PDB file of N, H, CA, C and O in Angstrom:
ATOM      1  N   MET A   1       0.234  14.788   7.773  1.00  0.00           N
ATOM      2  CA  MET A   1       1.099  13.881   8.515  1.00  0.00           C
ATOM      3  C   MET A   1       1.952  13.095   7.518  1.00  0.00           C
ATOM      4  O   MET A   1       1.410  12.370   6.683  1.00  0.00           O
ATOM      5  N   ALA A   2       3.223  13.224   7.593  1.00  0.00           N
ATOM      6  H   ALA A   2       3.662  13.812   8.271  1.00  0.00           H
ATOM      7  CA  ALA A   2       4.140  12.514   6.706  1.00  0.00           C
ATOM      8  C   ALA A   2       4.105  11.021   7.013  1.00  0.00           C
ATOM      9  O   ALA A   2       3.979  10.610   8.166  1.00  0.00           O
ATOM     10  N   GLY A   3       4.217  10.230   5.970  1.00  0.00           N
ATOM     11  H   GLY A   3       4.320  10.564   5.032  1.00  0.00           H
ATOM     12  CA  GLY A   3       4.262   8.787   6.136  1.00  0.00           C
ATOM     13  C   GLY A   3       2.917   8.081   6.077  1.00  0.00           C
ATOM     14  O   GLY A   3       2.852   6.873   6.307  1.00  0.00           O
ATOM     15  N   LYS A   4       1.844   8.801   5.777  1.00  0.00           N
ATOM     16  H   LYS A   4       1.897   9.782   5.591  1.00  0.00           H
ATOM     17  CA  LYS A   4       0.527   8.168   5.724  1.00  0.00           C
ATOM     18  C   LYS A   4       0.470   7.130   4.598  1.00  0.00           C
ATOM     19  O   LYS A   4      -0.150   6.078   4.757  1.00  0.00           O
ATOM     20  N   ALA A   5       1.113   7.422   3.464  1.00  0.00           N
ATOM     21  H   ALA A   5       1.616   8.277   3.335  1.00  0.00           H
ATOM     22  CA  ALA A   5       1.131   6.474   2.349  1.00  0.00           C
ATOM     23  C   ALA A   5       1.810   5.176   2.775  1.00  0.00           C
ATOM     24  O   ALA A   5       1.322   4.088   2.468  1.00  0.00           O
ATOM     25  N   LYS A   6       2.924   5.289   3.475  1.00  0.00           N
ATOM     26  H   LYS A   6       3.320   6.173   3.724  1.00  0.00           H
ATOM     27  CA  LYS A   6       3.642   4.104   3.955  1.00  0.00           C
ATOM     28  C   LYS A   6       2.773   3.293   4.915  1.00  0.00           C
ATOM     29  O   LYS A   6       2.769   2.063   4.866  1.00  0.00           O
ATOM     30  N   GLN A   7       2.041   3.982   5.782  1.00  0.00           N
ATOM     31  H   GLN A   7       2.045   4.982   5.822  1.00  0.00           H
ATOM     32  CA  GLN A   7       1.150   3.294   6.721  1.00  0.00           C
ATOM     33  C   GLN A   7       0.059   2.548   5.972  1.00  0.00           C
ATOM     34  O   GLN A   7      -0.262   1.411   6.318  1.00  0.00           O
ATOM     35  N   LEU A   8      -0.520   3.177   4.943  1.00  0.00           N
ATOM     36  H   LEU A   8      -0.260   4.101   4.661  1.00  0.00           H
ATOM     37  CA  LEU A   8      -1.559   2.528   4.154  1.00  0.00           C
ATOM     38  C   LEU A   8      -1.002   1.305   3.430  1.00  0.00           C
ATOM     39  O   LEU A   8      -1.629   0.245   3.418  1.00  0.00           O
ATOM     40  N   ILE A   9       0.172   1.455   2.830  1.00  0.00           N
ATOM     41  H   ILE A   9       0.681   2.315   2.840  1.00  0.00           H
ATOM     42  CA  ILE A   9       0.796   0.335   2.119  1.00  0.00           C
ATOM     43  C   ILE A   9       1.049  -0.824   3.069  1.00  0.00           C
ATOM     44  O   ILE A   9       0.710  -1.966   2.761  1.00  0.00           O
ATOM     45  N   ASP A  10       1.639  -0.541   4.216  1.00  0.00           N
ATOM     46  H   ASP A  10       1.915   0.387   4.466  1.00  0.00           H
ATOM     47  CA  ASP A  10       1.927  -1.595   5.196  1.00  0.00           C
ATOM     48  C   ASP A  10       0.653  -2.263   5.693  1.00  0.00           C
ATOM     49  O   ASP A  10       0.618  -3.480   5.878  1.00  0.00           O
ATOM     50  N   SER A  11      -0.386  -1.477   5.909  1.00  0.00           N
ATOM     51  H   SER A  11      -0.358  -0.489   5.759  1.00  0.00           H
ATOM     52  CA  SER A  11      -1.657  -2.020   6.381  1.00  0.00           C
ATOM     53  C   SER A  11      -2.283  -2.940   5.344  1.00  0.00           C
ATOM     54  O   SER A  11      -2.759  -4.024   5.680  1.00  0.00           O
ATOM     55  N   ILE A  12      -2.284  -2.518   4.104  1.00  0.00           N
ATOM     56  H   ILE A  12      -1.897  -1.637   3.831  1.00  0.00           H
ATOM     57  CA  ILE A  12      -2.863  -3.335   3.028  1.00  0.00           C
ATOM     58  C   ILE A  12      -2.095  -4.639   2.889  1.00  0.00           C
ATOM     59  O   ILE A  12      -2.695  -5.710   2.797  1.00  0.00           O
ATOM     60  N   ILE A  13      -0.774  -4.553   2.875  1.00  0.00           N
ATOM     61  H   ILE A  13      -0.287  -3.684   2.951  1.00  0.00           H
ATOM     62  CA  ILE A  13       0.048  -5.761   2.728  1.00  0.00           C
ATOM     63  C   ILE A  13      -0.173  -6.704   3.908  1.00  0.00           C
ATOM     64  O   ILE A  13      -0.318  -7.911   3.716  1.00  0.00           O
ATOM     65  N   ALA A  14      -0.200  -6.169   5.116  1.00  0.00           N
ATOM     66  H   ALA A  14      -0.083  -5.188   5.272  1.00  0.00           H
ATOM     67  CA  ALA A  14      -0.379  -7.011   6.304  1.00  0.00           C
ATOM     68  C   ALA A  14      -1.735  -7.700   6.311  1.00  0.00           C
ATOM     69  O   ALA A  14      -1.834  -8.882   6.642  1.00  0.00           O
ATOM     70  N   GLN A  15      -2.771  -6.969   5.950  1.00  0.00           N
ATOM     71  H   GLN A  15      -2.690  -6.009   5.681  1.00  0.00           H
ATOM     72  CA  GLN A  15      -4.117  -7.548   5.979  1.00  0.00           C
ATOM     73  C   GLN A  15      -4.306  -8.603   4.892  1.00  0.00           C
ATOM     74  O   GLN A  15      -4.951  -9.625   5.124  1.00  0.00           O
ATOM     75  N   ARG A  16      -3.749  -8.363   3.714  1.00  0.00           N
ATOM     76  H   ARG A  16      -3.224  -7.533   3.525  1.00  0.00           H
ATOM     77  CA  ARG A  16      -3.908  -9.312   2.623  1.00  0.00           C
ATOM     78  C   ARG A  16      -3.018 -10.540   2.787  1.00  0.00           C
ATOM     79  O   ARG A  16      -3.439 -11.654   2.475  1.00  0.00           O
ATOM     80  N   SER A  17      -1.792 -10.347   3.273  1.00  0.00           N
ATOM     81  H   SER A  17      -1.450  -9.442   3.526  1.00  0.00           H
ATOM     82  CA  SER A  17      -0.852 -11.461   3.332  1.00  0.00           C
ATOM     83  C   SER A  17      -1.002 -12.306   4.586  1.00  0.00           C
ATOM     84  O   SER A  17      -0.676 -13.494   4.578  1.00  0.00           O
ATOM     85  N   LYS A  18      -1.495 -11.699   5.669  1.00  0.00           N
ATOM     86  H   LYS A  18      -1.759 -10.734   5.675  1.00  0.00           H
ATOM     87  CA  LYS A  18      -1.654 -12.400   6.949  1.00  0.00           C
ATOM     88  C   LYS A  18      -0.373 -13.144   7.344  1.00  0.00           C
ATOM     89  O   LYS A  18      -0.418 -14.264   7.853  1.00  0.00           O
ATOM     90  N   GLY A  19       0.775 -12.488   7.095  1.00  0.00           N
ATOM     91  H   GLY A  19       0.812 -11.578   6.682  1.00  0.00           H
ATOM     92  CA  GLY A  19       2.054 -13.057   7.500  1.00  0.00           C
ATOM     93  C   GLY A  19       2.708 -13.968   6.479  1.00  0.00           C
ATOM     94  O   GLY A  19       3.825 -14.429   6.713  1.00  0.00           O
ATOM     95  N   ASN A  20       2.064 -14.246   5.362  1.00  0.00           N
ATOM     96  H   ASN A  20       1.156 -13.871   5.172  1.00  0.00           H
ATOM     97  CA  ASN A  20       2.624 -15.117   4.340  1.00  0.00           C
ATOM     98  C   ASN A  20       3.496 -14.284   3.394  1.00  0.00           C
ATOM     99  O   ASN A  20       2.975 -13.429   2.678  1.00  0.00           O
ATOM    100  N   PRO A  21       4.818 -14.519   3.381  1.00  0.00           N
ATOM    101  CA  PRO A  21       5.714 -13.706   2.553  1.00  0.00           C
ATOM    102  C   PRO A  21       5.426 -13.818   1.050  1.00  0.00           C
ATOM    103  O   PRO A  21       5.619 -12.854   0.309  1.00  0.00           O
ATOM    104  N   SER A  22       4.973 -14.973   0.609  1.00  0.00           N
ATOM    105  H   SER A  22       4.816 -15.756   1.211  1.00  0.00           H
ATOM    106  CA  SER A  22       4.670 -15.143  -0.816  1.00  0.00           C
ATOM    107  C   SER A  22       3.497 -14.260  -1.228  1.00  0.00           C
ATOM    108  O   SER A  22       3.528 -13.634  -2.288  1.00  0.00           O
ATOM    109  N   VAL A  23       2.484 -14.213  -0.405  1.00  0.00           N
ATOM    110  H   VAL A  23       2.460 -14.722   0.456  1.00  0.00           H
ATOM    111  CA  VAL A  23       1.323 -13.371  -0.696  1.00  0.00           C
ATOM    112  C   VAL A  23       1.722 -11.899  -0.611  1.00  0.00           C
ATOM    113  O   VAL A  23       1.236 -11.083  -1.395  1.00  0.00           O
ATOM    114  N   ALA A  24       2.589 -11.556   0.318  1.00  0.00           N
ATOM    115  H   ALA A  24       2.984 -12.219   0.954  1.00  0.00           H
ATOM    116  CA  ALA A  24       3.057 -10.172   0.446  1.00  0.00           C
ATOM    117  C   ALA A  24       3.747  -9.729  -0.840  1.00  0.00           C
ATOM    118  O   ALA A  24       3.567  -8.591  -1.275  1.00  0.00           O
ATOM    119  N   LYS A  25       4.528 -10.607  -1.450  1.00  0.00           N
ATOM    120  H   LYS A  25       4.674 -11.531  -1.096  1.00  0.00           H
ATOM    121  CA  LYS A  25       5.199 -10.275  -2.714  1.00  0.00           C
ATOM    122  C   LYS A  25       4.178 -10.059  -3.826  1.00  0.00           C
ATOM    123  O   LYS A  25       4.344  -9.166  -4.657  1.00  0.00           O
ATOM    124  N   VAL A  26       3.136 -10.864  -3.846  1.00  0.00           N
ATOM    125  H   VAL A  26       3.001 -11.589  -3.171  1.00  0.00           H
ATOM    126  CA  VAL A  26       2.090 -10.713  -4.862  1.00  0.00           C
ATOM    127  C   VAL A  26       1.373  -9.372  -4.681  1.00  0.00           C
ATOM    128  O   VAL A  26       1.077  -8.688  -5.661  1.00  0.00           O
ATOM    129  N   VAL A  27       1.099  -9.003  -3.444  1.00  0.00           N
ATOM    130  H   VAL A  27       1.339  -9.559  -2.649  1.00  0.00           H
ATOM    131  CA  VAL A  27       0.428  -7.728  -3.172  1.00  0.00           C
ATOM    132  C   VAL A  27       1.330  -6.567  -3.577  1.00  0.00           C
ATOM    133  O   VAL A  27       0.851  -5.580  -4.137  1.00  0.00           O
ATOM    134  N   LYS A  28       2.623  -6.672  -3.301  1.00  0.00           N
ATOM    135  H   LYS A  28       3.011  -7.473  -2.846  1.00  0.00           H
ATOM    136  CA  LYS A  28       3.563  -5.626  -3.713  1.00  0.00           C
ATOM    137  C   LYS A  28       3.592  -5.511  -5.233  1.00  0.00           C
ATOM    138  O   LYS A  28       3.664  -4.407  -5.774  1.00  0.00           O
ATOM    139  N   ALA A  29       3.536  -6.640  -5.918  1.00  0.00           N
ATOM    140  H   ALA A  29       3.477  -7.537  -5.479  1.00  0.00           H
ATOM    141  CA  ALA A  29       3.504  -6.622  -7.381  1.00  0.00           C
ATOM    142  C   ALA A  29       2.240  -5.933  -7.879  1.00  0.00           C
ATOM    143  O   ALA A  29       2.271  -5.223  -8.884  1.00  0.00           O
ATOM    144  N   LYS A  30       1.141  -6.139  -7.186  1.00  0.00           N
ATOM    145  H   LYS A  30       1.115  -6.715  -6.370  1.00  0.00           H
ATOM    146  CA  LYS A  30      -0.118  -5.478  -7.545  1.00  0.00           C
ATOM    147  C   LYS A  30       0.026  -3.957  -7.424  1.00  0.00           C
ATOM    148  O   LYS A  30      -0.468  -3.213  -8.271  1.00  0.00           O
ATOM    149  N   PHE A  31       0.704  -3.505  -6.368  1.00  0.00           N
ATOM    150  H   PHE A  31       1.105  -4.109  -5.680  1.00  0.00           H
ATOM    151  CA  PHE A  31       0.972  -2.072  -6.211  1.00  0.00           C
ATOM    152  C   PHE A  31       1.751  -1.548  -7.418  1.00  0.00           C
ATOM    153  O   PHE A  31       1.415  -0.509  -7.987  1.00  0.00           O
ATOM    154  N   ILE A  32       2.794  -2.283  -7.796  1.00  0.00           N
ATOM    155  H   ILE A  32       3.067  -3.126  -7.334  1.00  0.00           H
ATOM    156  CA  ILE A  32       3.646  -1.843  -8.895  1.00  0.00           C
ATOM    157  C   ILE A  32       2.850  -1.792 -10.199  1.00  0.00           C
ATOM    158  O   ILE A  32       3.018  -0.869 -10.996  1.00  0.00           O
ATOM    159  N   LEU A  33       1.993  -2.775 -10.415  1.00  0.00           N
ATOM    160  H   LEU A  33       1.857  -3.526  -9.768  1.00  0.00           H
ATOM    161  CA  LEU A  33       1.156  -2.768 -11.616  1.00  0.00           C
ATOM    162  C   LEU A  33       0.207  -1.573 -11.643  1.00  0.00           C
ATOM    163  O   LEU A  33      -0.178  -1.103 -12.714  1.00  0.00           O
ATOM    164  N   LYS A  34      -0.163  -1.087 -10.466  1.00  0.00           N
ATOM    165  H   LYS A  34       0.150  -1.468  -9.596  1.00  0.00           H
ATOM    166  CA  LYS A  34      -1.048   0.082 -10.360  1.00  0.00           C
ATOM    167  C   LYS A  34      -0.260   1.392 -10.382  1.00  0.00           C
ATOM    168  O   LYS A  34      -0.846   2.469 -10.277  1.00  0.00           O
ATOM    169  N   GLY A  35       1.079   1.305 -10.521  1.00  0.00           N
ATOM    170  H   GLY A  35       1.555   0.430 -10.606  1.00  0.00           H
ATOM    171  CA  GLY A  35       1.897   2.500 -10.625  1.00  0.00           C
ATOM    172  C   GLY A  35       2.436   3.035  -9.310  1.00  0.00           C
ATOM    173  O   GLY A  35       2.900   4.174  -9.246  1.00  0.00           O
ATOM    174  N   ILE A  36       2.380   2.230  -8.267  1.00  0.00           N
ATOM    175  H   ILE A  36       2.003   1.305  -8.319  1.00  0.00           H
ATOM    176  CA  ILE A  36       2.880   2.645  -6.952  1.00  0.00           C
ATOM    177  C   ILE A  36       3.954   1.659  -6.517  1.00  0.00           C
ATOM    178  O   ILE A  36       3.674   0.478  -6.312  1.00  0.00           O
ATOM    179  N   ASN A  37       5.182   2.143  -6.378  1.00  0.00           N
ATOM    180  H   ASN A  37       5.409   3.102  -6.544  1.00  0.00           H
ATOM    181  CA  ASN A  37       6.262   1.285  -5.904  1.00  0.00           C
ATOM    182  C   ASN A  37       6.339   1.412  -4.388  1.00  0.00           C
ATOM    183  O   ASN A  37       6.717   2.469  -3.882  1.00  0.00           O
ATOM    184  N   PRO A  38       5.990   0.358  -3.650  1.00  0.00           N
ATOM    185  CA  PRO A  38       5.983   0.426  -2.177  1.00  0.00           C
ATOM    186  C   PRO A  38       7.345   0.775  -1.581  1.00  0.00           C
ATOM    187  O   PRO A  38       7.417   1.338  -0.489  1.00  0.00           O
ATOM    188  N   ASP A  39       8.423   0.445  -2.292  1.00  0.00           N
ATOM    189  H   ASP A  39       8.364  -0.012  -3.180  1.00  0.00           H
ATOM    190  CA  ASP A  39       9.765   0.712  -1.774  1.00  0.00           C
ATOM    191  C   ASP A  39      10.128   2.196  -1.847  1.00  0.00           C
ATOM    192  O   ASP A  39      11.104   2.621  -1.229  1.00  0.00           O
ATOM    193  N   ASP A  40       9.362   2.981  -2.590  1.00  0.00           N
ATOM    194  H   ASP A  40       8.570   2.635  -3.092  1.00  0.00           H
ATOM    195  CA  ASP A  40       9.630   4.416  -2.714  1.00  0.00           C
ATOM    196  C   ASP A  40       9.102   5.226  -1.536  1.00  0.00           C
ATOM    197  O   ASP A  40       9.393   6.417  -1.425  1.00  0.00           O
ATOM    198  N   PHE A  41       8.337   4.599  -0.662  1.00  0.00           N
ATOM    199  H   PHE A  41       8.101   3.631  -0.751  1.00  0.00           H
ATOM    200  CA  PHE A  41       7.699   5.320   0.436  1.00  0.00           C
ATOM    201  C   PHE A  41       8.303   4.905   1.768  1.00  0.00           C
ATOM    202  O   PHE A  41       8.559   3.729   2.025  1.00  0.00           O
ATOM    203  N   GLY A  42       8.523   5.916   2.608  1.00  0.00           N
ATOM    204  H   GLY A  42       8.315   6.871   2.400  1.00  0.00           H
ATOM    205  CA  GLY A  42       9.068   5.688   3.942  1.00  0.00           C
ATOM    206  C   GLY A  42       8.273   6.470   4.968  1.00  0.00           C
ATOM    207  O   GLY A  42       7.280   7.123   4.647  1.00  0.00           O
ATOM    208  N   ALA A  43       8.725   6.393   6.198  1.00  0.00           N
ATOM    209  H   ALA A  43       9.532   5.863   6.459  1.00  0.00           H
ATOM    210  CA  ALA A  43       8.024   7.065   7.295  1.00  0.00           C
ATOM    211  C   ALA A  43       8.066   8.582   7.158  1.00  0.00           C
ATOM    212  O   ALA A  43       7.216   9.276   7.716  1.00  0.00           O
ATOM    213  N   THR A  44       9.038   9.101   6.426  1.00  0.00           N
ATOM    214  H   THR A  44       9.728   8.538   5.973  1.00  0.00           H
ATOM    215  CA  THR A  44       9.152  10.555   6.278  1.00  0.00           C
ATOM    216  C   THR A  44       8.750  11.044   4.893  1.00  0.00           C
ATOM    217  O   THR A  44       8.953  12.215   4.572  1.00  0.00           O
ATOM    218  N   SER A  45       8.180  10.164   4.064  1.00  0.00           N
ATOM    219  H   SER A  45       8.015   9.213   4.324  1.00  0.00           H
ATOM    220  CA  SER A  45       7.749  10.557   2.724  1.00  0.00           C
ATOM    221  C   SER A  45       6.600  11.546   2.809  1.00  0.00           C
ATOM    222  O   SER A  45       5.700  11.413   3.638  1.00  0.00           O
ATOM    223  N   ALA A  46       6.651  12.542   1.932  1.00  0.00           N
ATOM    224  H   ALA A  46       7.382  12.649   1.258  1.00  0.00           H
ATOM    225  CA  ALA A  46       5.569  13.523   1.879  1.00  0.00           C
ATOM    226  C   ALA A  46       4.286  12.843   1.388  1.00  0.00           C
ATOM    227  O   ALA A  46       4.326  11.943   0.549  1.00  0.00           O
ATOM    228  N   ASP A  47       3.172  13.283   1.919  1.00  0.00           N
ATOM    229  H   ASP A  47       3.139  14.014   2.601  1.00  0.00           H
ATOM    230  CA  ASP A  47       1.884  12.699   1.542  1.00  0.00           C
ATOM    231  C   ASP A  47       1.331  13.402   0.311  1.00  0.00           C
ATOM    232  O   ASP A  47       1.058  14.602   0.335  1.00  0.00           O
ATOM    233  N   ASP A  48       1.171  12.645  -0.755  1.00  0.00           N
ATOM    234  H   ASP A  48       1.393  11.670  -0.774  1.00  0.00           H
ATOM    235  CA  ASP A  48       0.592  13.154  -1.990  1.00  0.00           C
ATOM    236  C   ASP A  48      -0.872  12.710  -2.005  1.00  0.00           C
ATOM    237  O   ASP A  48      -1.147  11.510  -1.983  1.00  0.00           O
ATOM    238  N   PRO A  49      -1.810  13.651  -2.041  1.00  0.00           N
ATOM    239  CA  PRO A  49      -3.234  13.274  -2.025  1.00  0.00           C
ATOM    240  C   PRO A  49      -3.625  12.334  -3.150  1.00  0.00           C
ATOM    241  O   PRO A  49      -4.512  11.499  -2.972  1.00  0.00           O
ATOM    242  N   ALA A  50      -2.984  12.451  -4.306  1.00  0.00           N
ATOM    243  H   ALA A  50      -2.263  13.129  -4.451  1.00  0.00           H
ATOM    244  CA  ALA A  50      -3.301  11.563  -5.430  1.00  0.00           C
ATOM    245  C   ALA A  50      -2.894  10.121  -5.113  1.00  0.00           C
ATOM    246  O   ALA A  50      -3.630   9.182  -5.416  1.00  0.00           O
ATOM    247  N   VAL A  51      -1.733   9.957  -4.510  1.00  0.00           N
ATOM    248  H   VAL A  51      -1.135  10.720  -4.264  1.00  0.00           H
ATOM    249  CA  VAL A  51      -1.252   8.618  -4.149  1.00  0.00           C
ATOM    250  C   VAL A  51      -2.132   8.031  -3.048  1.00  0.00           C
ATOM    251  O   VAL A  51      -2.480   6.851  -3.090  1.00  0.00           O
ATOM    252  N   ILE A  52      -2.486   8.850  -2.073  1.00  0.00           N
ATOM    253  H   ILE A  52      -2.203   9.809  -2.040  1.00  0.00           H
ATOM    254  CA  ILE A  52      -3.364   8.389  -0.981  1.00  0.00           C
ATOM    255  C   ILE A  52      -4.698   7.908  -1.577  1.00  0.00           C
ATOM    256  O   ILE A  52      -5.226   6.874  -1.168  1.00  0.00           O
ATOM    257  N   GLY A  53      -5.225   8.645  -2.522  1.00  0.00           N
ATOM    258  H   GLY A  53      -4.797   9.485  -2.854  1.00  0.00           H
ATOM    259  CA  GLY A  53      -6.475   8.253  -3.182  1.00  0.00           C
ATOM    260  C   GLY A  53      -6.331   6.940  -3.928  1.00  0.00           C
ATOM    261  O   GLY A  53      -7.217   6.088  -3.870  1.00  0.00           O
ATOM    262  N   GLN A  54      -5.208   6.771  -4.633  1.00  0.00           N
ATOM    263  H   GLN A  54      -4.488   7.463  -4.680  1.00  0.00           H
ATOM    264  CA  GLN A  54      -4.956   5.521  -5.341  1.00  0.00           C
ATOM    265  C   GLN A  54      -4.865   4.350  -4.363  1.00  0.00           C
ATOM    266  O   GLN A  54      -5.391   3.269  -4.629  1.00  0.00           O
ATOM    267  N   LEU A  55      -4.202   4.569  -3.242  1.00  0.00           N
ATOM    268  H   LEU A  55      -3.775   5.447  -3.025  1.00  0.00           H
ATOM    269  CA  LEU A  55      -4.054   3.507  -2.241  1.00  0.00           C
ATOM    270  C   LEU A  55      -5.399   3.135  -1.629  1.00  0.00           C
ATOM    271  O   LEU A  55      -5.676   1.957  -1.402  1.00  0.00           O
ATOM    272  N   GLN A  56      -6.226   4.127  -1.364  1.00  0.00           N
ATOM    273  H   GLN A  56      -6.001   5.083  -1.547  1.00  0.00           H
ATOM    274  CA  GLN A  56      -7.546   3.843  -0.801  1.00  0.00           C
ATOM    275  C   GLN A  56      -8.413   3.082  -1.809  1.00  0.00           C
ATOM    276  O   GLN A  56      -9.160   2.180  -1.431  1.00  0.00           O
ATOM    277  N   ALA A  57      -8.311   3.446  -3.081  1.00  0.00           N
ATOM    278  H   ALA A  57      -7.704   4.179  -3.388  1.00  0.00           H
ATOM    279  CA  ALA A  57      -9.061   2.737  -4.115  1.00  0.00           C
ATOM    280  C   ALA A  57      -8.568   1.295  -4.248  1.00  0.00           C
ATOM    281  O   ALA A  57      -9.370   0.375  -4.413  1.00  0.00           O
ATOM    282  N   LEU A  58      -7.259   1.102  -4.175  1.00  0.00           N
ATOM    283  H   LEU A  58      -6.608   1.849  -4.041  1.00  0.00           H
ATOM    284  CA  LEU A  58      -6.694  -0.240  -4.259  1.00  0.00           C
ATOM    285  C   LEU A  58      -7.109  -1.078  -3.057  1.00  0.00           C
ATOM    286  O   LEU A  58      -7.409  -2.264  -3.195  1.00  0.00           O
ATOM    287  N   ALA A  59      -7.127  -0.465  -1.881  1.00  0.00           N
ATOM    288  H   ALA A  59      -6.884   0.499  -1.768  1.00  0.00           H
ATOM    289  CA  ALA A  59      -7.556  -1.177  -0.679  1.00  0.00           C
ATOM    290  C   ALA A  59      -9.006  -1.636  -0.831  1.00  0.00           C
ATOM    291  O   ALA A  59      -9.348  -2.761  -0.466  1.00  0.00           O
ATOM    292  N   LYS A  60      -9.840  -0.772  -1.364  1.00  0.00           N
ATOM    293  H   LYS A  60      -9.562   0.141  -1.660  1.00  0.00           H
ATOM    294  CA  LYS A  60     -11.251  -1.122  -1.570  1.00  0.00           C
ATOM    295  C   LYS A  60     -11.358  -2.267  -2.579  1.00  0.00           C
ATOM    296  O   LYS A  60     -12.143  -3.199  -2.399  1.00  0.00           O
ATOM    297  N   GLU A  61     -10.559  -2.181  -3.639  1.00  0.00           N
ATOM    298  H   GLU A  61      -9.922  -1.424  -3.785  1.00  0.00           H
ATOM    299  CA  GLU A  61     -10.558  -3.228  -4.667  1.00  0.00           C
ATOM    300  C   GLU A  61     -10.127  -4.590  -4.098  1.00  0.00           C
ATOM    301  O   GLU A  61     -10.634  -5.637  -4.500  1.00  0.00           O
ATOM    302  N   LEU A  62      -9.187  -4.546  -3.161  1.00  0.00           N
ATOM    303  H   LEU A  62      -8.775  -3.696  -2.834  1.00  0.00           H
ATOM    304  CA  LEU A  62      -8.686  -5.786  -2.552  1.00  0.00           C
ATOM    305  C   LEU A  62      -9.520  -6.242  -1.363  1.00  0.00           C
ATOM    306  O   LEU A  62      -9.262  -7.302  -0.792  1.00  0.00           O
ATOM    307  N   GLY A  63     -10.513  -5.453  -0.990  1.00  0.00           N
ATOM    308  H   GLY A  63     -10.722  -4.592  -1.454  1.00  0.00           H
ATOM    309  CA  GLY A  63     -11.389  -5.828   0.124  1.00  0.00           C
ATOM    310  C   GLY A  63     -10.749  -5.625   1.475  1.00  0.00           C
ATOM    311  O   GLY A  63     -11.011  -6.383   2.409  1.00  0.00           O
ATOM    312  N   VAL A  64      -9.905  -4.604   1.593  1.00  0.00           N
ATOM    313  H   VAL A  64      -9.692  -3.988   0.834  1.00  0.00           H
ATOM    314  CA  VAL A  64      -9.179  -4.310   2.828  1.00  0.00           C
ATOM    315  C   VAL A  64      -9.727  -3.021   3.420  1.00  0.00           C
ATOM    316  O   VAL A  64     -10.018  -2.075   2.689  1.00  0.00           O
ATOM    317  N   THR A  65      -9.869  -2.978   4.728  1.00  0.00           N
ATOM    318  H   THR A  65      -9.633  -3.747   5.322  1.00  0.00           H
ATOM    319  CA  THR A  65     -10.284  -1.739   5.382  1.00  0.00           C
ATOM    320  C   THR A  65      -9.057  -0.973   5.845  1.00  0.00           C
ATOM    321  O   THR A  65      -8.160  -1.537   6.473  1.00  0.00           O
ATOM    322  N   VAL A  66      -9.023   0.305   5.534  1.00  0.00           N
ATOM    323  H   VAL A  66      -9.751   0.763   5.024  1.00  0.00           H
ATOM    324  CA  VAL A  66      -7.877   1.149   5.940  1.00  0.00           C
ATOM    325  C   VAL A  66      -8.356   2.298   6.777  1.00  0.00           C
ATOM    326  O   VAL A  66      -7.552   3.120   7.216  1.00  0.00           O
TER     327      VAL A  66
END
């Protein structure tokens, strides 16, 4: 299913930031530090299993359920 990475990114950001834009920026910066640019993914982006694995590991590290 295309766009799964984008769904994971949006879910992680929403759960961590709880609507606070400042926290959302910090979470996005965390993605970038881990080598994932959230702006590179869209609803039609191909799903790379390696990226999905990285996102799931990051979600676990941040204490987010995906």
